[in-house]
N, C-alpha and C positions, 0 to 999 in steps of 0.2 A: 399226167400233168404233176403227180405227187411226187415223182421224182425231182424236178426243178424246184417245186414249191420246198423240199428237204434240202437241195443244195442251197436255195437262198437263204432259209433260216440259220443252215451251219454257218455261211458266211457272214451272216448278220450278228451270231453269237461269239464269232470270230473277232470282227471290228469291235463290238462293245467291249470284250476282253482286254482287246489291245488299247482301248481309250482309257481303261478302267485305270491299268499299269501303267500308261503314260502320266496319268492325273495323281496316279500314287507317288511316282518318281518324287526325289526329294526338290528338284527343281521347280516343280509344279503342284508342291502340296499346299494346300488352302491353310492357310494361317490359323493357326488354334488360338480360341480368346485366351488371355491372361488368367491365371488364377487368382491373382491379387484383383484385378479390373473386374473379374468376374465376383468374388466376395464383396467387392467395395459397391458394384451395383445391386446385389441382393441388401446390402446395408442400406444403402438409398430408400429403396421400398419400405425397409421397416422404419426408419426415420422418418418417411412421410406420415406412414400410419400412426407414428407416437405422436407427431405435432398434429395431425388432424385429431387424435382423441384430446389434446392438450387444449387445442382451439376451441373444442366442444365444449369440454368442461368450462373454459373460461367464458363462455357465451351464457352460461346459466347465471340467473339474475338471484340475489340475495346471497353470493359467497360472503364467508366471514374469512377474518384474518388468519385462521390456521386453515382455512380451505385454499386460500392463495398462497400460503406457505408450501403445502403440499403440492401444488402446482409448481413452484418455483424449483422444489426438489426432484421434480420429474424432469423440469426443463433444462436446466443446467447442465445434468451430464449428456442430454442429447447434443447441446451447444458445444461442449468440449469435445466430444467424440467425432463432431462435424469437423471441428477445426485442425484435430489431430488427424482424422483421415485426408482432409485437403493438404495438410503441410508435407504429409508421406507421398501423395500421389505427384505432387508438382514437381520434386526433383525427378521422378521417374519422365515424367512428360518433357522435360527441359533434356534429360540425357536421349530419349528416343530421336527428339528433334536433331540434337547432335550427330546421330547415327546416320538419320535420314540425310543429314547435309554432307556427311561424307560418302555416300554412296551416289550423291548427284542426282541429275535428273534424268529420265530417260533418254535413249539417243532419237534424235532428230529423223525425221522420214528421209529416206536413203543415206543414211549413216551406216555404217557397219553395224551389225547387231552384238548385243553383248551377251556375257554370259548368263544362260537360264537362271543360275543360282543368286547374282546380282539382283535379276530382276525379282525373283522370289524373294528378297531379303527387303528389297524396298517396299515391296507391296505389304509384306508383313509389317515392317515399320509403319507405314503410312495407315494401315489398319490398326495398330497399335495405339498411334496417336490419336487418331479419329475416336476409339474408345475411351483413351484417358482423358482427352479433351472433354468430352461428353459427361463422364463421370465426375470432374472438375467442376463442371459449368453447374450441374445438377446440385453438387455439394455445396455450392457458394449459394446458389439460390435457395436452397433449404437454411443456411446459415441466416440468411438475411431474412427468412421467413420465421427464424425461431427468435432473432434480435427484435423484431417486430412484435413476437409475443411476449417479451421482456418487458417492451416498453409498456404493452397493455396492462401487463401483470404491475409494472409499478403506477401506472396510471388507476387502476382500480383500488390497488391499496390506497393512494393518495384519496381517491372520492371516497372510500369507506372510512378513513381517519377524518375527514373533513365532516362528512356528515355526523359521525359520533362526535365530534368536538362542537358544532354548532348546534346540537339537537339540544332542542329548549325542553328543561323539566319545570321544577317547582323551584319558588324563589326560598330563599333562606327566610324571608320575611312570612311565607305561607306556614300557617299554623299546621295545615294537612301534612305538609311533609315531615313534621316533628312527631305528629301522631301517628302516622304510619310506619316511621321507624320505630318509634316504641312498641307499636304493636309487633313490628315482625322481630322486634329484637326477643320478644319472649317465644317465639316461634321457632327463633334460630338455636336459642339456648338449647331447648329441647333436643333439636337435631343434631345439636354438638354433641349432647350424652348420647343420644341414640350411634353418634359414629363413634365415641368412645367406648361405647359397650361393644359395637361390631367389631372394633379394632382390638379389645381385648379376649372377644370369643374367639376372632379368627387367629390370634396370637396362641390361645390356650388349645386352639384344634391342632396348630402345626407342633407345639412342645408343650410340655407339663409344664405346671405352676410353678416347680421347683427350678427345672431348666431355664423357664420365663423369666425369674426373676435373677438366677446367674447370669442370664444374656443381658439383661438390663444392668444388671451391677457392672459387667464387663463394658459395656456402652459407656457408661459414666466413668468408669474409671480411664478409658481410653480418652476420654474427651478432657477429664483433670489430667493427664500425664503429658498431652498434646500442648495443652493450655499452659501448665506449669513450665514444659520446656520452652516454650515460647517467650515466656517472662524471663525466664533464664539466659536465654540468649541473647535478649534485649537488654538487660542489665551488664550481661557479660562484655558488648560490643559497643556499649554506651561511653563515650568518652567523658571524662569527671569536667566540672566547670573549672574555668581557669580562675585565676587568683582576681582577688576582689577589685573591682572597680575596671576589671579588662572584659575584652570579649574575643570569641574567636574571629580568625578571617574570614573575608567571603566566602572562600573554597571549602574552609573545613565547618563553616555553618551550614554550607548547602550539603554537602557531604555527612553531615550529621543527620539534616532534614530529611534527605532520602532515607538512610539508614532506618532511623527510628519510624519514618513512616511506612515503609516495606514491613518490619515486623508489627508495628500495631495493625496495619490492615489484613494479615495474613493469618495472626495468632488464632483469632477465633473462628474465621471461617475455616480453617485448616482443622481444627479440633472439632467443629460441628460435622464435616465431610467425615472425618475419620469415624466418630461414632454412628453416624448414620450407615456409611459403608462397613461397619460392622453388623450392626443390626438385619442389613439386606442381605448378608450371608447366609440369615436362619430363615429368610422367608416368611416374617412374621408380620407385615406390613399388607394391609389389604389395597386393592387398585384406588378405591375411596379416597384413600389417605394421600395419597401421590402429590395432590394437588395443593393439600395441606404442607406436607413437608418440602415442597418446590418453593411455597409462599415463605416459609419458615428461613430456605437457604436465602432467598432473595433478599429477605429483611436483614438477615444477619449478615450479609454481603454491603448492603446500602450503608448500616449503622458502622460499620469497620472501617470501611472505606472513607467515608464521610469525616468521620471523627480521627482517623489517622492523618487525613492530609489536611484538615485544619489544625491538627496538634504540631504537626511538621512546619505550617508556615506560620502559625502563630506563636507557638512555641509559650502557652502561657506559663508565668513562672520563670522562664528561661530565658533573660533577656541577652545573655552573651550568645547565644545560637540564633536569635531571632533573624530572619532576612529583612522584611518589611522595616522601614523606619516608623515603628509604632512604640509607643509609651506602654508601658506594663497594665496601667488601667483597661486603653484601648483593647490589647490584645486579649487580655481575660476576658472582657465584656463581649467582644466578637465570638470569641471560643465559645463562650455559656450560650449565648443566643443561636450560634450556628449549630450547637450539638442538639439543642431543643428540637430547632428544624429537622434534623437529621432523623432524630429519634421520631418525630410526628411522623417523616416520610415512611420509615420502615414499619411502624407500627401499622399505618394505613394500607401500605404495601400487603403484609401479613394479614390483615382485617379483609382486605378484598379477596385474597386467596379462601380465606375461609366462607366468604358470602358465595364464591363460585362454585366450592365444594358441595355446598349446601342447598345452593338454589335458592339463596335470600330472597326476599321481596326487592321489587325496584328502589322504594323508598328507602331502604335501609341502605343498599350501595350508595344511593345519591346521597343521602345523610353523611356517610362514611366521608366521601369525597370532599363534602361541602365543609365539614369540621377540618380535614385535614389543610383546605386551602385558606380557611378561617384563622387557624392558628398560626400556620407558616407567615402569612399575612400580618398578623399582631406583632410577632416576634420581630418581623423586618421593620415594621413602624416604630416598634419600642426601640429597638437598636438604632435606627437613625435619629430618634429623639435624644436619646442618651448622648451618642456620639457629638451631637450638635451641642448638647449641654458642656459637654467636658472641653468641646473647640471653645465656646466663649469665655469658660474658666482660663484656658491656657492664655487666650489672646489678652485676657485682662491681667494675667500675672506676666504678659511679656516672653511668654513661650512661643516656640514654633508649634502650628496645629499639626496633630497626628490623625487627625480624624478622618482623612481620606479626601478624595476630589470633589469638589462640589459638584460639578455636573454628573459625577455618578448619583450623588444623592438625588439631585433633581430627576434622573432618569427613574431611579427606583421609586421616587414617591408617585410619577406618571403610573409606572406598572401596578403601584399598589391600589391607586385610583381606578385603573380599569380593571382589578381583580373584585376591587368591592361592587363595582358596577356590574361585572359579570354575576356575580353573586346574587345581587338584588335582583338582577332582571330575570334568573332563572336558568343562566348557562354554567351551570356547574360544572360541567365537563369541561369546558373551557377554564376557567378558575382553577381547576383542580391539576388540568395539564400544566397552565402557567405556573403554578406555585410548586408543581414538582420540578419543572424544567428549571426553574430558578436555583435550586438546591443542587440537580445534578451539573448543569453548567458552571455555577459557582464551586464545586468540587473540582470538575474536570480544568477550569481555569488555575484554580491554586495548585492543582499537581503539577499543570505545565509551567507555572510560575518558579515552583522548586526546581523542576529540571532543567528550565531554562536557565535559573540562576546558577547551577552547577556547571553547564557546558560554558557560561559566559566565565565563570572564576576558574575553570580549569583550562581552557583555552587561551583565556586573555592572560594567564600567568606564565606563559611560555615565554618569558623574556630571558635574554643572558644574564640576568641578575640570579635568576631561579635556579634553585639547586636541582629539583626535579627535571626543571626544562633543560639543563645541561645534561643530566643522565640520559634523557630519552634521547638528545640530541647526539651523543657518543654511542648508545644501543640500536638507533639507526642508521647510523653513519651519515646525518645530515647536519648540514651548517644552521646556525641559528636563524638564519633570515629565510630558510628555506623551512624551516620546522614552522617559525612562526605563519607565514602565509601557507604553508599546508594546515596548521591549526586553525586558522581563518575561514579555509574551505570548509573542512570537517566542520566546524562548527555551524556554519551557514547551512550545511547537508542537513546536520541535525536536527537543526531548527526548523525546518521544513517540514521534515519527517516527524517531528512532534505536533506541529500545526495541523497535519494532513490526518494525523490519529485521534487529536481532539476532535476537529471536525466531523469526523466519523462516529465516534462516540455518541457526539451531542446530536447528529442529525437521525442517529439510531432509533430516535423515539418522536420525530416531526413527521410523521407520516411516510417516511421511506425507511426501510429497513436496512439492517447492515448489510444484507444480501443484496439490496438494489444496488448500495452504495459500491459495493466490491464488484456487481456484475458492470456497472458503468467503467469503472477503472481497470476492471480485465478485458473491457472491449475496447478501451483506449490503447491497452497494451498491445493488441491484436495487429495495430499498425495504422497507419494512414496510406491510404493508396494514391499515389499520384502518378496517372497515366498508366503505364503498364508496371510501375516499380511499387512495391509496397514495403514502406519503411516503417520498423517495429521497434518497439521500444528495446526488447533485448537485444536487436541487433545494431540499435543505436549505441547500447553500453558496450557492447562486444567490440564494435567498432573503436570506441574512445580506447577502451582497453588496449585493441591492438596497436593503435596511433602513438599510445603514450611507450609502449613495450618497443615497438617500431623504432622512434625516436631514441629510446634509451639506448638500443643495440647501436642504432646508426653513431650516437656520440661515443659510445664505447670504443667501437671500431675506431672511429677518426680519432680518438685521443690515442689507441694503440697504433695506428698508423704515425698519427704525428711524432709521439714519443720513443716507440719501440723499433718501427720499421725504417722509416726514412733517415733517421740520423745513421744508420750503417749503408745506406745507399751512397755515401757519399755526393749526393746532390745538393745545390746550392741551399742555403738557408731561405732564401726567397720563393725558390721552385719547391722545396719542402712545403711551406707555410701554404702556397697555392693548391697543391694537390691534397693537402688536409682539408682544406677548406670544401674544394669541390668534393672530395670524398663525402664530408658531412651532408652537404647539400643535396648529392643523390641518394641517400641513405635515408633521408627525411622526405625527398618525394616519392620514393618507393614505399615509404610507410604510411603516407598520404594514400597512395593507389590502391594499398592494399585494403585500408581501412574504407575507402569509397566503396571499393569493391564489395565487402563486408556488407554494407549498408544496401546493395543492390543499384547504386547508380552506375548506369552504363558509361563508360570512358569516352566512347563514340560521341554520345549525346553532350557530354560535358565539353568536349572539344568543339562541337558546333556553336555549343550557348559561349565558349569564350572567343570563337571568331566573331560572332555577333557582338560580342561585348567590346573586342579590340578596339573599334572606333571611339565607344564613350572613354575607355582606359587612356586611347591616345590623347583626348582632351583634358580630360579630367585629372590623371595621373601622372602625365607628360614628364614632369620632375621627377618622379620617384622611377619611373620606366627607364628614364634617362640616367641616373645615378646606378639602377641596376646594370645596366647594359655596359656601362663604362666599368664597373666594378669587375663583370667577365673579361672587358677587354684587358684591363690590368693584370688579373690572373693570369690570362693566356699569353700574352705577347710579352708582359713583363718590362714596360721602358721603365718603371722604377722597383726597387726590390727592398725588402727588408734590411734596416741597415744604412742606406742613402741618406745623405743629405740632400734636401730640398727647399726650396721657397717659394710658399704659396701664399698669394696676398699679404705680403710682408712678413708674413710667420715662417721662420726657418726654425728646421730642427731634424731629429732622426727619424726614419719611418719605422714604427715599433710592428704594426699588424696592417695586413691588406685583408680585407673582406669583400663580398660582393655588394654590401650597401654602404662601405665608407672604409677610409684609410685613416688609421691612429698614427699622429706624428707628436713626437716627443720634444718640446721646443728646449733649448740650452738652459733656460731657468726650471726645468724639471715640470714644465705643466703639460698636459695633453691637450691635444686640438685634435 
């Protein structure tokens, strides 16, 4: 019995070897997983873990604004990576489906067998398609989850902001507020001395006394040199005042306002940053002083930008370049009071940074905010009263009022009433927020006013009479009419951009961080999904560029065919005109098809929609379609030609041009019909 068993074992081993060899043949090879798909699958697991961690951290109560910012910084790279991976895999899936379609369906039952290599390739493609589709679906599901977490972050930030804004503290009429602030002020003074001593000890530990003195002198010298350089450049590029009794043009005034605004806004901040950058190179600043330095930089930026913008708009003492129609007294008065408001806001920002660094009592922080809101409200009310008094004097003297729009004054009085009510009721956080936002919003609106004036003055002056318009027209090779139209479009786009930037800056402090606003814009730019087609902002811009380029190329080819090629063929002028017109329309149609393909629109679906709309077109656009078809017949059959004399409804003349939409006739009186 042992011999038959041995023979059976040998036979079984032989069959197994043959089976393994057959399966290892190229035609029967099991499709190996694609390395890119495998890597994407592994990243899916890592991404899911990251989102789980962020979601768990977001579920914790009592998160502060810094904690939400940290979660946002962790979430944004994950979302960008998900979008990039999905965009990279979608074309591979489309290519795999195309290759699978080329291989065709498996043979039907009873049909001749196909080559084993084709079967293996089809199975490999189907396996790859299934893997890619699964990974893409997982990525999209994770991307939706990441968007939901982003929305939750924005909601938590708004809830935190609202809670802080409407947190009721003590009224400004409550004596305990000021007694607590006075007692806290002494303790903060001692803490500030301790911080200064620690800073000095830290710096002496890092550097010796003489070296530290030299470093300090070097920082002061850098600040002085940069500041003096900014003043020198401002004087060098400033335009001299015009002759007595005259003023600059609108364009020159706007250009001077922008130029001086930039110099005034950057001189002091750049000098301070340069000095602190020099000090940072020697490591003589302790970590505790970082908040104080950051607060000082913020205060310097607020003061410099606010004063620069107000000076650019109001131009106190420089009526020849003033943009708004204000008197010298109104402009000087507005600049004086607004500069006081800017100084108040910048000092309050610096004091609040000191309070945070020294862990000041709550009463002291609340008192600082209350004083800031109260001073800004008093400055605004005083400015409104003085402007109204000046308006009465101008009215009595028979002059035009320049004190501003009446409804704006009424609105400001309502805001001031709300500000006073919030201070009395104990909502000091709300009052401080409103006062600060008045200054910030006014600065942003004033800056937008200057830039808008520059845009309107520059593009509005592109007329044939302007010298710079003729120079730009010759440089670009455009006719004056086209240059004017192009300038109008560019001006509109620039104004929309300015409006979006202004809203973005103002919204950055209304409970919605700039990162949240940019997240919304970025999400919108990812695209809008319509059925199986995703239309993205970048694709639309690229498609418009392709369409414009295609139309330009089509018109260039049409012009070359009409002026260079066809005159040498010996064809009749009417036939040459028909051929050139048809070439232009074909090129335009091709450009339109390429642009629609770039957007992602399926031409087959468009054909179906066009077929469905054909009935409506037949009734609603019957005359237009009839004229179009008639134009095609005229171009093809040529019953009339260019140069023929015809009589249409009593109008007799020569045929000058035949197009798809119309036929141009020149009468014997040189009139065009």
